[in-house]
C-alpha positions as CSV (number, residue, x, y, z in Angstrom):
1,M,5.4,-49.4,30.3
2,G,6.5,-53.0,30.8
3,D,7.1,-55.4,33.7
4,T,10.5,-54.0,34.6
5,L,9.4,-51.0,36.6
6,A,11.3,-50.7,39.9
7,R,9.3,-49.6,42.9
8,F,11.0,-47.0,45.0
9,F,9.9,-46.5,48.7
10,L,11.2,-43.0,49.4
11,V,11.5,-42.4,53.1
12,R,12.4,-39.3,54.9
13,H,14.6,-39.8,58.0
14,G,13.3,-39.7,61.5
15,E,13.2,-36.5,63.6
16,T,16.4,-34.7,64.6
17,M,16.8,-31.9,67.2
18,W,17.3,-29.4,64.4
19,N,14.0,-30.5,62.9
20,R,12.4,-29.7,66.2
21,Q,14.2,-26.4,66.5
22,L,13.3,-25.5,62.9
23,K,16.9,-25.0,61.8
24,Y,18.1,-25.4,58.3
25,Q,19.9,-28.8,58.4
26,G,21.1,-29.5,54.9
27,Q,24.2,-31.6,54.8
28,S,25.2,-31.1,58.5
29,D,25.5,-34.5,60.1
30,I,22.8,-34.3,62.9
31,P,21.7,-37.5,64.7
32,L,18.2,-38.7,65.3
33,T,16.4,-37.8,68.5
34,D,14.9,-40.6,70.6
35,E,11.6,-39.7,68.9
36,G,13.2,-40.1,65.5
37,R,14.4,-43.6,66.4
38,A,10.9,-44.5,67.7
39,Q,9.5,-43.2,64.4
40,A,11.9,-45.4,62.5
41,R,11.0,-48.5,64.6
42,I,7.3,-48.0,63.9
43,L,8.0,-47.7,60.2
44,S,10.2,-50.8,60.4
45,E,7.3,-52.8,61.9
46,R,5.0,-51.5,59.2
47,L,7.4,-52.5,56.4
48,K,8.7,-55.8,57.8
49,H,6.4,-57.9,55.6
50,E,7.1,-55.9,52.4
51,R,9.4,-57.4,49.8
52,I,12.5,-55.2,49.8
53,D,15.4,-56.1,47.5
54,A,17.8,-53.3,48.4
55,I,18.0,-50.5,50.9
56,Y,19.9,-47.2,50.2
57,A,20.5,-44.2,52.4
58,S,22.0,-40.8,52.0
59,D,25.4,-41.1,53.7
60,L,24.4,-38.8,56.7
61,E,24.0,-40.2,60.2
62,R,20.3,-39.5,60.5
63,T,19.4,-41.3,57.3
64,V,21.8,-44.2,57.8
65,E,20.4,-44.9,61.3
66,T,16.8,-44.7,60.1
67,A,17.7,-47.1,57.2
68,E,19.5,-49.6,59.5
69,I,16.4,-49.8,61.8
70,I,14.2,-50.4,58.8
71,A,16.6,-52.9,57.3
72,E,16.9,-55.1,60.4
73,P,13.9,-57.4,59.8
74,H,15.0,-57.9,56.2
75,G,18.6,-58.8,57.0
76,L,19.8,-56.3,54.3
77,K,22.9,-54.1,54.3
78,V,22.3,-50.4,54.0
79,L,24.1,-49.1,50.9
80,R,25.4,-45.5,51.0
81,A,24.1,-43.0,48.4
82,P,25.8,-39.6,48.7
83,L,23.7,-38.4,45.7
84,M,20.6,-38.6,47.9
85,R,21.9,-36.1,50.5
86,E,19.8,-33.1,51.4
87,L,20.3,-29.8,49.6
88,N,23.6,-28.1,50.7
89,F,22.4,-24.9,52.4
90,G,26.0,-23.7,52.9
91,L,26.4,-21.0,55.6
92,W,22.7,-21.1,56.5
93,E,23.0,-24.6,58.0
94,G,22.3,-24.6,61.7
95,M,20.3,-21.3,61.5
96,T,16.6,-20.6,61.8
97,Y,14.7,-18.6,59.3
98,D,14.7,-15.6,61.6
99,E,18.5,-15.9,62.1
100,I,19.1,-16.1,58.4
101,M,16.9,-13.0,57.8
102,Q,18.9,-11.0,60.4
103,K,22.2,-11.7,58.6
104,W,21.4,-12.7,55.0
105,A,18.0,-11.1,54.2
106,Q,18.8,-10.0,50.7
107,E,20.6,-13.2,49.8
108,Y,17.7,-15.2,51.1
109,R,15.1,-13.2,49.1
110,D,17.3,-13.6,46.0
111,W,17.5,-17.3,46.6
112,Q,13.7,-17.7,47.2
113,A,13.0,-15.8,44.0
114,D,15.1,-18.2,41.9
115,P,16.2,-21.2,43.9
116,Y,16.8,-23.3,40.8
117,N,19.7,-21.0,39.7
118,K,20.8,-19.2,42.8
119,T,22.5,-20.8,45.8
120,P,22.7,-20.1,49.5
121,P,26.2,-18.7,50.4
122,E,28.6,-21.7,49.8
123,G,25.6,-24.0,49.1
124,E,24.0,-25.5,46.0
125,S,21.0,-24.7,43.8
126,L,17.8,-26.7,43.4
127,S,18.9,-27.5,39.9
128,D,22.0,-29.2,41.3
129,L,19.8,-31.2,43.7
130,C,17.4,-32.3,41.0
131,E,20.2,-33.4,38.7
132,R,21.9,-35.6,41.3
133,V,18.8,-37.3,42.6
134,S,17.6,-38.0,39.1
135,E,21.0,-39.5,38.4
136,F,20.8,-41.8,41.4
137,L,17.2,-42.9,40.6
138,K,18.1,-43.8,37.0
139,E,21.2,-45.8,38.1
140,A,19.2,-47.6,40.8
141,A,16.3,-48.5,38.5
142,N,18.7,-50.0,36.0
143,K,20.6,-51.8,38.6
144,H,17.5,-53.4,40.1
145,P,15.0,-53.9,37.2
146,D,11.6,-55.0,38.7
147,G,13.2,-54.4,42.1
148,R,11.7,-53.0,45.3
149,I,14.1,-50.4,46.5
150,L,13.9,-48.5,49.8
151,V,15.7,-45.2,49.9
152,V,16.0,-43.2,53.1
153,S,16.7,-39.6,52.3
154,H,15.5,-36.1,53.1
155,A,12.6,-33.8,52.4
156,G,14.5,-31.9,49.7
157,P,15.5,-34.9,47.5
158,I,12.1,-36.4,47.7
159,R,10.5,-33.1,46.7
160,A,13.0,-32.9,43.9
161,I,12.1,-36.4,42.5
162,L,8.4,-35.5,42.5
163,S,9.1,-32.2,40.9
164,V,11.2,-33.6,38.1
165,L,8.9,-36.5,37.5
166,L,5.9,-34.2,37.1
167,N,8.0,-31.5,35.2
168,L,6.5,-28.9,37.6
169,R,7.1,-25.2,37.6
170,Q,9.8,-24.3,40.0
171,D,7.5,-22.5,42.5
172,F,5.6,-25.8,43.0
173,F,8.7,-27.5,44.6
174,W,7.8,-26.4,48.2
175,K,4.1,-27.5,47.8
176,F,4.9,-31.1,48.8
177,K,4.7,-31.8,52.6
178,I,7.3,-34.5,53.4
179,S,7.1,-35.6,57.0
180,N,9.7,-37.5,59.1
181,T,9.5,-41.2,58.3
182,S,6.8,-40.6,55.7
183,V,6.7,-43.0,52.7
184,T,6.5,-41.8,49.1
185,I,6.3,-44.5,46.5
186,I,7.0,-44.1,42.8
187,E,7.6,-46.7,40.0
188,Y,10.2,-46.1,37.3
189,D,12.2,-48.2,34.8
190,G,15.2,-46.0,34.3
191,Q,15.1,-46.3,30.5
192,K,14.5,-42.7,29.8
193,E,15.1,-39.5,31.8
194,L,12.6,-39.1,34.6
195,P,10.3,-36.4,33.1
196,E,10.1,-38.3,29.7
197,S,9.6,-41.7,31.2
198,D,6.6,-43.8,32.1
199,A,7.3,-43.3,35.8
200,F,4.3,-42.7,38.0
201,I,3.5,-41.8,41.6
202,V,1.8,-44.3,43.8
203,T,1.5,-42.4,47.1
204,V,3.0,-39.2,48.6
205,N,3.9,-38.5,52.3
206,N,2.1,-41.5,53.7
207,T,2.3,-41.4,57.5
208,Y,-0.5,-43.7,58.6
209,H,1.9,-45.8,60.6
210,L,2.4,-42.9,62.9
């Protein structure tokens, strides 16, 4: 482990109405609530004295707006990162758990039993998610060696990064609580694939600013 580790500040977007209503959001482009914008402003104040070299965001409205609020004190342009989108929940997006169970009960049970290989109807698997977020992280670490990179994403991609880094059993994926505008920090040089690398976790789901 040398001096070229990039430090990633992994931030979940601010609150949306679908978060409040406990709906599966996935890649549906749902905007922030006023509370979500307030959360982003509080985090922006917390991070304004941090050295940040680049700011990326999943290319959905809720992540881009969160990132733009955080970026303002740094004068940085937000770079779009489609690979850091939330898991595609397909036909389940916009539905609550109860609504899914009314229409897709067996499909949901099958997916829960093996989410790394099975997909929601017209969605993607957790394996797909883990693969694309790992690809983004490796590319970003190599593009910004020794950089301090802020990435605004979603709960699923942040859980995926932690799960891949720790090479966890698949049933541990859901064990990470990732709150709106929480900060998770890892360091990684991008020289090897994430599970075989010298990457390490600094903090998970830090919300003390709230």
